GUDOBA-44364 format. One record per residue (C-alpha): residue in one letter; x, y negated, z negated. Coordinates in nm, 2 decimals, padded with zeros to 4 digits, always signed. Last residue first. Layout:
# residues N
SITE   residuo        u        v        w
SITE         a        X        Y        Z
...
# end
This chain:
# residues 510
SITE   residuo        u        v        w
SITE         r   +03.96   +01.07   +00.26
SITE         n   +03.82   +00.73   +00.17
SITE         e   +03.93   +00.70   -00.19
SITE         g   +03.75   +00.65   -00.52
SITE         v   +03.65   +00.96   -00.70
SITE         l   +03.90   +01.23   -00.60
SITE         l   +04.19   +01.01   -00.52
SITE         g   +04.16   +00.81   -00.84
SITE         a   +04.10   +01.13   -01.03
SITE         i   +04.45   +01.25   -00.95
SITE         l   +04.55   +01.30   -01.32
SITE         s   +04.20   +01.42   -01.41
SITE         e   +04.23   +01.70   -01.15
SITE         v   +04.58   +01.80   -01.27
SITE         p   +04.48   +01.85   -01.63
SITE         a   +04.75   +02.12   -01.70
SITE         y   +04.72   +02.23   -02.06
SITE         d   +04.78   +02.59   -02.17
SITE         d   +05.00   +02.69   -01.88
SITE         t   +05.20   +02.37   -01.94
SITE         l   +05.21   +02.02   -01.78
SITE         m   +05.38   +01.75   -01.98
SITE         p   +05.13   +01.47   -02.05
SITE         i   +05.19   +01.11   -01.94
SITE         e   +05.17   +00.85   -02.22
SITE         s   +05.55   +00.84   -02.27
SITE         m   +05.59   +00.80   -01.90
SITE         p   +05.43   +00.46   -01.92
SITE         v   +05.12   +00.42   -01.71
SITE         g   +05.18   +00.21   -01.40
SITE         v   +05.52   +00.11   -01.27
SITE         r   +05.86   +00.15   -01.42
SITE         d   +05.92   +00.53   -01.38
SITE         v   +05.80   +00.51   -01.02
SITE         m   +06.07   +00.25   -00.95
SITE         d   +06.34   +00.45   -01.12
SITE         s   +06.26   +00.75   -00.91
SITE         v   +06.24   +00.57   -00.58
SITE         r   +06.53   +00.74   -00.39
SITE         h   +06.49   +00.64   -00.02
SITE         w   +06.43   +00.85   +00.28
SITE         a   +06.54   +00.79   +00.64
SITE         r   +06.39   +00.88   +00.98
SITE         e   +06.51   +00.93   +01.34
SITE         i   +06.33   +01.24   +01.47
SITE         g   +06.55   +01.55   +01.51
SITE         h   +06.86   +01.61   +01.31
SITE         q   +07.09   +01.41   +01.09
SITE         a   +06.80   +01.23   +00.91
SITE         v   +06.93   +00.95   +00.68
SITE         v   +06.93   +01.00   +00.31
SITE         r   +06.94   +00.68   +00.09
SITE         d   +07.02   +00.68   -00.28
SITE         p   +07.29   +00.93   -00.22
SITE         l   +07.24   +01.30   -00.32
SITE         q   +07.49   +01.52   -00.51
SITE         d   +07.36   +01.49   -00.86
SITE         v   +07.39   +01.84   -01.01
SITE         d   +07.14   +02.04   -01.22
SITE         s   +06.88   +02.02   -00.95
SITE         a   +06.53   +01.89   -00.88
SITE         t   +06.40   +01.73   -00.56
SITE         i   +06.06   +01.57   -00.51
SITE         v   +05.89   +01.45   -00.19
SITE         f   +05.59   +01.22   -00.21
SITE         t   +05.29   +01.22   +00.02
SITE         v   +05.10   +00.90   -00.04
SITE         r   +04.73   +00.81   -00.07
SITE         e   +04.69   +00.44   -00.14
SITE         a   +04.78   +00.36   +00.21
SITE         e   +05.07   +00.22   +00.42
SITE         p   +05.33   +00.32   +00.16
SITE         p   +05.66   +00.13   +00.17
SITE         g   +05.93   +00.36   +00.33
SITE         e   +06.03   +00.72   +00.37
SITE         m   +05.98   +00.81   +00.00
SITE         w   +06.18   +01.02   -00.23
SITE         i   +06.14   +01.12   -00.60
SITE         d   +06.43   +01.25   -00.80
SITE         v   +06.50   +01.50   -01.08
SITE         q   +06.86   +01.56   -01.21
SITE         k   +06.92   +01.76   -01.53
SITE         f   +06.65   +02.02   -01.47
SITE         e   +06.43   +02.20   -01.73
SITE         a   +06.24   +01.93   -01.92
SITE         r   +06.30   +01.70   -01.63
SITE         l   +06.07   +01.91   -01.42
SITE         t   +05.78   +01.86   -01.66
SITE         k   +05.83   +01.48   -01.67
SITE         i   +05.85   +01.47   -01.29
SITE         v   +05.53   +01.68   -01.25
SITE         a   +05.35   +01.45   -01.50
SITE         k   +05.48   +01.14   -01.32
SITE         l   +05.35   +01.28   -00.98
SITE         l   +05.01   +01.35   -01.14
SITE         k   +04.99   +00.99   -01.27
SITE         p   +05.09   +00.83   -00.94
SITE         d   +05.04   +00.45   -01.02
SITE         p   +05.14   +00.25   -00.71
SITE         f   +05.03   +00.46   -00.52
SITE         t   +04.81   +00.77   -00.54
SITE         d   +04.91   +01.13   -00.52
SITE         v   +05.01   +01.40   -00.27
SITE         l   +05.31   +01.63   -00.37
SITE         n   +05.60   +01.78   -00.18
SITE         m   +05.86   +02.01   -00.32
SITE         a   +06.24   +02.07   -00.34
SITE         y   +06.43   +02.29   -00.58
SITE         i   +06.80   +02.28   -00.55
SITE         g   +07.09   +02.52   -00.62
SITE         g   +07.43   +02.42   -00.78
SITE         p   +07.44   +02.73   -00.98
SITE         r   +07.19   +02.98   -00.83
SITE         l   +06.82   +02.92   -00.87
SITE         r   +06.60   +03.20   -01.01
SITE         q   +06.62   +03.08   -01.37
SITE         h   +06.52   +02.72   -01.27
SITE         v   +06.22   +02.84   -01.08
SITE         l   +06.11   +03.04   -01.38
SITE         a   +06.15   +02.74   -01.60
SITE         v   +05.95   +02.53   -01.36
SITE         f   +05.67   +02.80   -01.37
SITE         e   +05.66   +02.78   -01.75
SITE         r   +05.68   +02.41   -01.74
SITE         t   +05.36   +02.39   -01.53
SITE         v   +05.34   +02.29   -01.16
SITE         l   +05.27   +02.63   -00.99
SITE         h   +05.00   +02.74   -01.24
SITE         y   +04.81   +02.42   -01.15
SITE         p   +04.74   +02.53   -00.79
SITE         i   +04.65   +02.18   -00.68
SITE         a   +04.35   +02.14   -00.45
SITE         l   +04.40   +01.78   -00.34
SITE         d   +04.54   +01.87   +00.00
SITE         h   +04.64   +02.24   -00.02
SITE         f   +04.95   +02.23   -00.24
SITE         v   +05.18   +02.53   -00.17
SITE         d   +05.49   +02.37   -00.02
SITE         g   +05.74   +02.43   -00.29
SITE         i   +06.09   +02.50   -00.14
SITE         i   +06.35   +02.70   -00.34
SITE         v   +06.70   +02.67   -00.22
SITE         d   +07.02   +02.85   -00.33
SITE         f   +06.82   +03.16   -00.44
SITE         s   +06.84   +03.44   -00.69
SITE         d   +06.68   +03.77   -00.66
SITE         d   +06.55   +03.97   -00.96
SITE         k   +06.20   +03.99   -00.81
SITE         q   +05.88   +04.04   -01.01
SITE         q   +05.84   +03.70   -01.18
SITE         l   +05.95   +03.49   -00.89
SITE         v   +05.72   +03.68   -00.65
SITE         l   +05.44   +03.65   -00.90
SITE         r   +05.48   +03.28   -00.91
SITE         a   +05.48   +03.25   -00.54
SITE         d   +05.15   +03.43   -00.51
SITE         q   +05.18   +03.73   -00.27
SITE         h   +05.20   +03.80   +00.10
SITE         l   +05.57   +03.85   +00.10
SITE         i   +05.75   +03.79   +00.43
SITE         r   +06.13   +03.86   +00.45
SITE         m   +06.26   +03.69   +00.75
SITE         g   +06.48   +03.86   +01.01
SITE         e   +06.20   +03.85   +01.27
SITE         t   +05.94   +03.60   +01.16
SITE         s   +05.90   +03.46   +01.51
SITE         v   +05.68   +03.15   +01.52
SITE         f   +05.55   +02.99   +01.84
SITE         l   +05.24   +02.85   +01.66
SITE         r   +04.96   +03.07   +01.81
SITE         d   +05.03   +03.44   +01.75
SITE         r   +05.31   +03.43   +01.49
SITE         a   +05.17   +03.13   +01.30
SITE         t   +04.82   +03.28   +01.32
SITE         e   +04.95   +03.61   +01.18
SITE         t   +05.12   +03.44   +00.89
SITE         v   +04.80   +03.24   +00.81
SITE         a   +04.60   +03.56   +00.83
SITE         p   +04.83   +03.72   +00.57
SITE         d   +04.73   +03.46   +00.31
SITE         l   +04.95   +03.43   +00.00
SITE         e   +05.26   +03.32   +00.18
SITE         a   +05.58   +03.39   -00.02
SITE         v   +05.86   +03.34   +00.24
SITE         t   +06.21   +03.48   +00.20
SITE         i   +06.48   +03.35   +00.43
SITE         e   +06.85   +03.45   +00.43
SITE         a   +07.05   +03.20   +00.63
SITE         k   +07.30   +03.34   +00.89
SITE         p   +07.10   +03.22   +01.18
SITE         n   +07.13   +02.86   +01.06
SITE         m   +06.97   +02.61   +01.31
SITE         a   +06.70   +02.84   +01.45
SITE         r   +06.63   +03.03   +01.12
SITE         v   +06.61   +02.70   +00.93
SITE         a   +06.37   +02.55   +01.18
SITE         r   +06.14   +02.86   +01.17
SITE         p   +06.14   +02.85   +00.79
SITE         l   +06.06   +02.48   +00.81
SITE         s   +05.77   +02.50   +01.04
SITE         y   +05.62   +02.82   +00.90
SITE         a   +05.27   +02.67   +00.98
SITE         g   +05.17   +02.74   +00.63
SITE         g   +05.44   +02.95   +00.46
SITE         g   +05.40   +02.88   +00.09
SITE         a   +05.67   +02.91   -00.18
SITE         f   +05.96   +02.92   +00.05
SITE         l   +06.27   +03.10   -00.08
SITE         w   +06.60   +03.02   +00.09
SITE         r   +06.94   +03.19   +00.05
SITE         l   +07.21   +02.97   +00.21
SITE         a   +07.44   +03.07   +00.49
SITE         r   +07.44   +02.75   +00.71
SITE         a   +07.39   +02.48   +00.45
SITE         d   +07.76   +02.45   +00.37
SITE         g   +07.82   +02.27   +00.70
SITE         d   +07.54   +02.02   +00.66
SITE         g   +07.64   +01.93   +00.31
SITE         f   +07.48   +02.10   +00.02
SITE         h   +07.26   +01.82   -00.11
SITE         a   +07.24   +01.64   +00.22
SITE         r   +07.12   +01.96   +00.38
SITE         v   +06.85   +02.01   +00.12
SITE         l   +06.74   +01.65   +00.15
SITE         e   +06.73   +01.68   +00.53
SITE         d   +06.51   +01.99   +00.52
SITE         l   +06.26   +01.86   +00.26
SITE         a   +06.24   +01.53   +00.45
SITE         q   +06.17   +01.70   +00.78
SITE         i   +05.88   +01.87   +00.61
SITE         y   +05.76   +01.54   +00.46
SITE         p   +05.77   +01.37   +00.80
SITE         a   +05.58   +01.63   +01.00
SITE         i   +05.75   +01.65   +01.34
SITE         l   +06.03   +01.89   +01.25
SITE         l   +06.23   +01.95   +01.58
SITE         e   +06.44   +02.25   +01.48
SITE         p   +06.20   +02.49   +01.65
SITE         l   +06.25   +02.32   +01.98
SITE         e   +06.05   +02.47   +02.27
SITE         a   +05.69   +02.50   +02.15
SITE         h   +05.71   +02.22   +01.89
SITE         n   +05.54   +02.31   +01.56
SITE         i   +05.32   +02.09   +01.36
SITE         g   +05.25   +02.14   +00.99
SITE         h   +04.96   +02.20   +00.75
SITE         l   +04.69   +01.97   +00.88
SITE         l   +04.40   +01.96   +00.64
SITE         h   +04.03   +02.03   +00.70
SITE         d   +04.00   +02.40   +00.61
SITE         l   +04.36   +02.50   +00.70
SITE         v   +04.47   +02.32   +01.02
SITE         l   +04.79   +02.44   +01.19
SITE         g   +04.94   +02.21   +01.45
SITE         r   +05.05   +02.27   +01.80
SITE         a   +05.32   +02.10   +02.01
SITE         e   +05.39   +02.09   +02.38
SITE         g   +05.65   +01.88   +02.55
SITE         f   +05.79   +01.54   +02.46
SITE         p   +05.84   +01.30   +02.16
SITE         a   +05.58   +01.51   +01.98
SITE         h   +05.28   +01.36   +01.81
SITE         a   +05.07   +01.36   +02.13
SITE         s   +05.15   +01.73   +02.17
SITE         h   +04.93   +01.79   +01.87
SITE         d   +04.70   +02.06   +02.01
SITE         a   +04.50   +02.22   +01.73
SITE         v   +04.51   +02.56   +01.56
SITE         r   +04.23   +02.64   +01.33
SITE         i   +04.20   +02.85   +01.01
SITE         c   +03.91   +02.83   +00.76
SITE         f   +04.09   +02.95   +00.46
SITE         y   +04.13   +03.20   +00.17
SITE         a   +03.98   +03.53   +00.24
SITE         s   +04.03   +03.46   +00.61
SITE         e   +03.81   +03.29   +00.86
SITE         r   +03.95   +03.25   +01.21
SITE         e   +03.91   +03.00   +01.49
SITE         c   +03.71   +02.79   +01.25
SITE         s   +03.48   +02.52   +01.36
SITE         s   +03.21   +02.78   +01.38
SITE         a   +02.96   +02.78   +01.66
SITE         l   +02.64   +02.90   +01.49
SITE         g   +02.49   +02.55   +01.45
SITE         d   +02.57   +02.48   +01.81
SITE         k   +02.28   +02.22   +01.81
SITE         l   +02.09   +02.43   +02.07
SITE         a   +02.14   +02.75   +01.86
SITE         v   +02.03   +02.57   +01.54
SITE         v   +01.72   +02.43   +01.72
SITE         g   +01.63   +02.78   +01.84
SITE         a   +01.67   +02.93   +01.49
SITE         t   +01.43   +02.65   +01.37
SITE         g   +01.18   +02.75   +01.63
SITE         v   +01.20   +03.12   +01.54
SITE         a   +01.15   +03.04   +01.18
SITE         g   +00.86   +02.80   +01.25
SITE         g   +00.70   +03.06   +01.47
SITE         l   +00.74   +03.32   +01.20
SITE         v   +00.58   +03.09   +00.95
SITE         a   +00.28   +03.02   +01.18
SITE         v   +00.24   +03.40   +01.25
SITE         a   +00.24   +03.47   +00.88
SITE         l   -00.02   +03.19   +00.82
SITE         a   -00.24   +03.34   +01.09
SITE         k   -00.21   +03.68   +00.95
SITE         s   -00.34   +03.55   +00.61
SITE         g   -00.28   +03.80   +00.34
SITE         l   -00.06   +04.11   +00.35
SITE         r   +00.14   +03.96   +00.63
SITE         l   +00.24   +03.68   +00.40
SITE         y   +00.42   +03.91   +00.16
SITE         s   +00.65   +04.09   +00.41
SITE         l   +00.68   +03.75   +00.58
SITE         g   +00.86   +03.61   +00.28
SITE         l   +01.11   +03.89   +00.28
SITE         a   +01.17   +03.85   +00.65
SITE         t   +01.23   +03.48   +00.59
SITE         l   +01.48   +03.56   +00.32
SITE         l   +01.65   +03.81   +00.54
SITE         t   +01.68   +03.57   +00.83
SITE         g   +01.82   +03.29   +00.61
SITE         a   +02.08   +03.52   +00.47
SITE         g   +02.18   +03.64   +00.82
SITE         f   +02.21   +03.28   +00.94
SITE         i   +02.42   +03.19   +00.64
SITE         v   +02.64   +03.50   +00.69
SITE         t   +02.68   +03.42   +01.06
SITE         r   +02.78   +03.07   +00.98
SITE         t   +03.05   +03.17   +00.73
SITE         g   +03.22   +03.44   +00.93
SITE         f   +03.13   +03.81   +00.98
SITE         t   +03.41   +04.01   +00.82
SITE         q   +03.60   +03.74   +00.63
SITE         i   +03.28   +03.59   +00.49
SITE         l   +03.10   +03.92   +00.42
SITE         w   +03.36   +04.13   +00.25
SITE         y   +03.53   +04.04   -00.08
SITE         g   +03.37   +03.70   -00.16
SITE         a   +03.03   +03.75   -00.01
SITE         l   +02.98   +04.10   -00.12
SITE         f   +03.12   +04.03   -00.47
SITE         t   +02.90   +03.74   -00.54
SITE         g   +02.59   +03.90   -00.39
SITE         l   +02.64   +04.20   -00.60
SITE         i   +02.67   +03.99   -00.92
SITE         s   +02.36   +03.79   -00.83
SITE         g   +02.16   +04.11   -00.76
SITE         i   +02.27   +04.25   -01.10
SITE         a   +02.16   +03.93   -01.27
SITE         a   +01.82   +03.92   -01.10
SITE         l   +01.77   +04.29   -01.16
SITE         a   +01.84   +04.24   -01.53
SITE         h   +01.60   +03.95   -01.55
SITE         m   +01.33   +04.16   -01.38
SITE         r   +01.39   +04.46   -01.61
SITE         g   +01.39   +04.26   -01.93
SITE         v   +01.06   +04.08   -01.84
SITE         v   +00.89   +04.41   -01.75
SITE         h   +01.01   +04.61   -02.05
SITE         g   +00.94   +04.32   -02.29
SITE         t   +00.59   +04.27   -02.16
SITE         r   +00.48   +04.63   -02.14
SITE         d   +00.14   +04.54   -02.00
SITE         d   +00.21   +04.66   -01.65
SITE         l   +00.01   +04.54   -01.35
SITE         r   -00.07   +04.19   -01.47
SITE         l   +00.28   +04.17   -01.61
SITE         a   +00.41   +04.22   -01.25
SITE         l   +00.24   +03.91   -01.13
SITE         t   +00.41   +03.71   -01.41
SITE         t   +00.75   +03.86   -01.31
SITE         l   +00.67   +03.78   -00.95
SITE         l   +00.63   +03.41   -01.03
SITE         p   +00.91   +03.38   -01.28
SITE         t   +01.16   +03.54   -01.04
SITE         v   +01.05   +03.38   -00.72
SITE         v   +01.04   +03.01   -00.80
SITE         g   +01.42   +03.00   -00.82
SITE         i   +01.44   +03.10   -00.46
SITE         l   +01.27   +02.78   -00.37
SITE         a   +01.49   +02.57   -00.60
SITE         a   +01.81   +02.73   -00.46
SITE         p   +01.69   +02.69   -00.10
SITE         t   +01.62   +02.32   -00.16
SITE         a   +01.95   +02.24   -00.35
SITE         f   +02.17   +02.40   -00.09
SITE         l   +02.23   +02.19   +00.21
SITE         v   +02.14   +01.84   +00.10
SITE         a   +02.27   +01.87   -00.26
SITE         a   +02.59   +02.05   -00.17
SITE         l   +02.68   +01.81   +00.10
SITE         l   +02.60   +01.50   -00.11
SITE         f   +02.79   +01.64   -00.41
SITE         s   +03.10   +01.71   -00.21
SITE         a   +03.08   +01.37   -00.04
SITE         s   +03.05   +01.19   -00.38
SITE         l   +03.34   +01.38   -00.54
SITE         l   +03.56   +01.35   -00.24
SITE         s   +03.49   +00.98   -00.21
SITE         l   +03.26   +00.85   +00.05
SITE         g   +03.40   +00.66   +00.34
SITE         r   +03.07   +00.61   +00.53
SITE         s   +03.21   +00.78   +00.84
SITE         q   +03.32   +01.08   +00.63
SITE         a   +02.98   +01.13   +00.46
SITE         a   +02.79   +01.08   +00.78
SITE         d   +03.01   +01.33   +00.96
SITE         g   +02.94   +01.59   +00.69
SITE         v   +02.57   +01.52   +00.68
SITE         l   +02.52   +01.55   +01.06
SITE         p   +02.76   +01.84   +01.09
SITE         l   +02.59   +02.04   +00.82
SITE         l   +02.22   +01.97   +00.92
SITE         a   +02.22   +02.21   +01.21
SITE         l   +02.35   +02.50   +00.99
SITE         s   +02.12   +02.38   +00.71
SITE         l   +01.82   +02.45   +00.93
SITE         l   +01.88   +02.83   +00.91
SITE         c   +01.90   +02.81   +00.53
SITE         y   +01.59   +02.59   +00.53
SITE         i   +01.40   +02.86   +00.72
SITE         g   +01.50   +03.12   +00.47
SITE         a   +01.41   +02.91   +00.17
SITE         g   +01.07   +02.83   +00.32
SITE         a   +01.02   +03.20   +00.40
SITE         l   +01.09   +03.29   +00.03
SITE         v   +00.87   +03.00   -00.09
SITE         l   +00.58   +03.10   +00.13
SITE         g   +00.60   +03.47   +00.05
SITE         a   +00.59   +03.40   -00.32
SITE         e   +00.29   +03.17   -00.27
SITE         r   +00.10   +03.45   -00.08
SITE         e   +00.19   +03.70   -00.36
SITE         s   -00.02   +03.49   -00.59
SITE         a   -00.02   +03.16   -00.78
SITE         g   -00.29   +03.14   -01.04
SITE         r   -00.21   +02.83   -01.24
SITE         d   +00.01   +03.02   -01.48
SITE         a   +00.22   +03.14   -01.19
SITE         w   +00.27   +02.79   -01.06
SITE         v   +00.39   +02.67   -01.40
SITE         g   +00.64   +02.96   -01.42
SITE         g   +00.75   +02.91   -01.06
SITE         a   +00.80   +02.53   -01.12
SITE         w   +01.03   +02.60   -01.42
SITE         n   +01.23   +02.87   -01.24
SITE         g   +01.25   +02.65   -00.93
SITE         l   +01.39   +02.35   -01.13
SITE         s   +01.64   +02.58   -01.30
SITE         l   +01.75   +02.73   -00.96
SITE         g   +01.79   +02.38   -00.81
SITE         a   +02.00   +02.26   -01.10
SITE         l   +02.21   +02.58   -01.10
SITE         i   +02.26   +02.54   -00.72
SITE         v   +02.36   +02.17   -00.76
SITE         g   +02.60   +02.24   -01.05
SITE         i   +02.76   +02.54   -00.88
SITE         i   +02.82   +02.34   -00.55
SITE         s   +02.93   +02.02   -00.72
SITE         t   +03.17   +02.19   -00.95
SITE         w   +03.31   +02.39   -00.66
SITE         t   +03.38   +02.08   -00.47
SITE         y   +03.53   +01.91   -00.78
SITE         l   +03.76   +02.20   -00.86
SITE         s   +03.89   +02.18   -00.51
SITE         v   +03.83   +02.31   -00.16
SITE         g   +03.84   +02.07   +00.13
SITE         v   +03.59   +01.80   +00.18
SITE         y   +03.47   +01.82   +00.55
SITE         p   +03.62   +02.14   +00.67
SITE         a   +03.55   +02.29   +00.33
SITE         i   +03.18   +02.25   +00.35
SITE         l   +03.10   +02.59   +00.48
SITE         r   +03.38   +02.76   +00.28
SITE         g   +03.25   +02.65   -00.06
SITE         a   +02.89   +02.71   +00.04
SITE         v   +02.96   +03.07   +00.13
SITE         i   +03.00   +03.16   -00.24
SITE         e   +02.67   +02.98   -00.33
SITE         l   +02.48   +03.12   -00.04
SITE         v   +02.58   +03.48   -00.13
SITE         l   +02.47   +03.39   -00.48
SITE         l   +02.13   +03.30   -00.35
SITE         l   +02.12   +03.61   -00.13
SITE         a   +02.18   +03.84   -00.43
SITE         s   +01.90   +03.67   -00.63
SITE         s   +01.66   +03.71   -00.34
SITE         l   +01.75   +04.08   -00.31
SITE         f   +01.70   +04.17   -00.67
SITE         i   +01.39   +03.96   -00.72
SITE         t   +01.24   +04.11   -00.40
SITE         a   +01.33   +04.47   -00.50
SITE         a   +01.17   +04.42   -00.84
SITE         y   +00.85   +04.28   -00.69
SITE         g   +00.84   +04.56   -00.43
SITE         l   +00.89   +04.82   -00.71
SITE         l   +00.60   +04.66   -00.90
SITE         r   +00.39   +04.68   -00.59
SITE         i   +00.47   +05.04   -00.53
SITE         k   +00.40   +05.12   -00.90
SITE         s   +00.06   +04.94   -00.88
SITE         r   -00.03   +05.14   -00.56
SITE         n   +00.06   +05.46   -00.74
SITE         a   -00.16   +05.37   -01.04
SITE         a   -00.45   +05.27   -00.81
SITE         f   -00.43   +05.60   -00.62
SITE         n   -00.39   +05.80   -00.94
SITE         s   -00.71   +05.64   -01.07
SITE         m   -00.70   +05.39   -01.36
# end
């Protein structure tokens, strides 16, 4: 082989290797971005990630198989260019498809599991399969230029793995929060199309022009359909963040709500911080005040596990200026949004952007009140419901203190609620469940209180704000559904929260 031919072969081998590396990186970028892209429609949970990962692995496997068969039947660089460009164009098209598929899933009342799978399959199965073709196809072509089989195959697989790792870290640590989900998807589609065109231009110029025209046309459709217009006002490392007008839910005046992914996380009134519009947030406040007595609640030390819209910390600060308030809010962008858009002043509050469990582990502080408001729809941070965490909460409460939290579950057989109650009862002497009235739907937001003293009546009437009342329903929950003896206690080693709320995940119109 002449030096010219040898050098040309080396350049082509380098091109194959770079293509495998880049396409694998872009596929994992798509996988990480997928969770955020569909979150406004189905939230973020173990089930959504399972759907995304499973669909992409299935598409990749199908593509690997097809690519190997295609290579044995004489596929060339032209076919590699076609699949890369096809994957890129489909990525662009997915931005226009997203609202159509998402709205259809919601309007048809699909369960969380079904809707998650549908969105993942429609948006990401095709590009995963097309990208999957690339590695076996280009590896086979590389073996025609280099007869060191083990060396070539090992190198290509290693580059695919390294590219995947790089794509994962880039998307999770930098791309999404820097550029936004849709821009990242658009960029990935453009790069894949450009990779495909780099192979197609070496063959049929007419085909390359046709593919380029198709990509430009698709980009135009996406732009016309507002495919690049994000539903998020801000994208952080954790959430798609929006602020929506909720003045209609207030008795008067202006009110705004914080939406994280697809879930409303509190409504704040512009003029009256003490007006708690969300029923469960008002319940948390009123139950604490009933526990201590309204007068004794003025100088308490509060720890809020989760800030969200900062509705309750804001109200406590307004009604009780002497209260000491600590908020453990994991996402700094949520705190900034509350300050900028939700009428919240955090002056005088201690704000810790850390996980609540780490705050309780690292600090020697004690508190009169600990509020648990960290559940993001059906995404349950299991490490904040286990006996180990409950014991930590118990240790940090002062004598006579109270732990109050909210929890979403089914009715009339709330298995997760029962598991949380059973776990709390292992540490606290008095654990109670509260409801405002008979549930109007299968999905219910419960409020739970835990203390070592019983100071609450069976019915607590709101003393401030909107007229509401909450009833103790602990005995009723104990009697219905699965016996408490068959409910697991939640521990760090065993906390099957998803299976306990399977009814919501599989069978409910969300």
